N, C-alpha and C positions, 0 to 999 in steps of 0.2 A: 168490445169487452177487454181484450188484452191491452189495448192502448190506455184505457181508463185505469186499469189496475196498475200499470207501469207508472202512470202519472201520480197515482195515489202514493205508491211506494217512494217515488222521487220526492214528493212533498213531505213525507214522513222523515226523510233523511235530514231535513233541516230542523226537524223537531226532536232530534235524538236526545237532547238534554232533557226535554220534558218527559219523554218516554222513560229515560233512566231514572229520574227523580220520582216518577209515578210508580215504577216498580220498587224502588227503595221504600217508598211510603207503604205500599201494599205489604212488603216483607216485614216492615217494622210493626204494622198492625197485626199481622199474623203471629209475630213473635210475642207481642204483648198479649194476644189472645191465648197463647200457649202458657202464659203465666197463671191463667185462671182455669183453663180447660185442660186438665190432665187426664191421661187414660185411666180407666177403672181397673183394667187388668193388664199392666205392663208386662211385656215379655222379658225385659231386661231391667236390672235394678237402676241403671242410669236413666231410664225413661221417666223416673220420678223428678229428675232435675228439669226445671223450666228452661227451654231453649236448647235441650240436648240435641234434638234432630237438626236444628239450624247450625249448631256448632259442628256436628258430625258431617253435614253436607258441605260446609265451608272447608273443613280440613280435607275431606275427600277431593274436593275440586282443586285445592292447592296441590295435593299430592299428584293428582292426575296431570295437572299442568306442568309440574316439575318433571314427571316421567316423560311427558311428551317433548318437552324442551330439551332435556338432557340425553334421552335415549332414542326416542323414535325419530325426532327431526334429523339428527346426524345420519341415521340409517337411510332416510328418504332422500337426503342430499347427496348420497354417494353417486358417483358416475355409473352409467349403465354397464360399462364393461370393466368394473373394478376387479372382478374375479378372473377375467380372461387374460390378464397380464402374465407374461412368463418371464 
């Protein structure tokens, strides 16, 4: 079982471009569906805008990536004994 699953994942590595475009198509279809299917009782005024949650999620992901790259990564890259120096 474990060997077959590893072989399957290894095979999927070579199909990464297909997986990527498949997910892009699914996201595009969901975004287009959001143009026609709006919530009946939105909690926020911005929820009336088509694609608001897609834009909100994208901006959130970009902000999190920036925070990780500029703040968290340098903290993790510090030497283990950086505070023990006298």
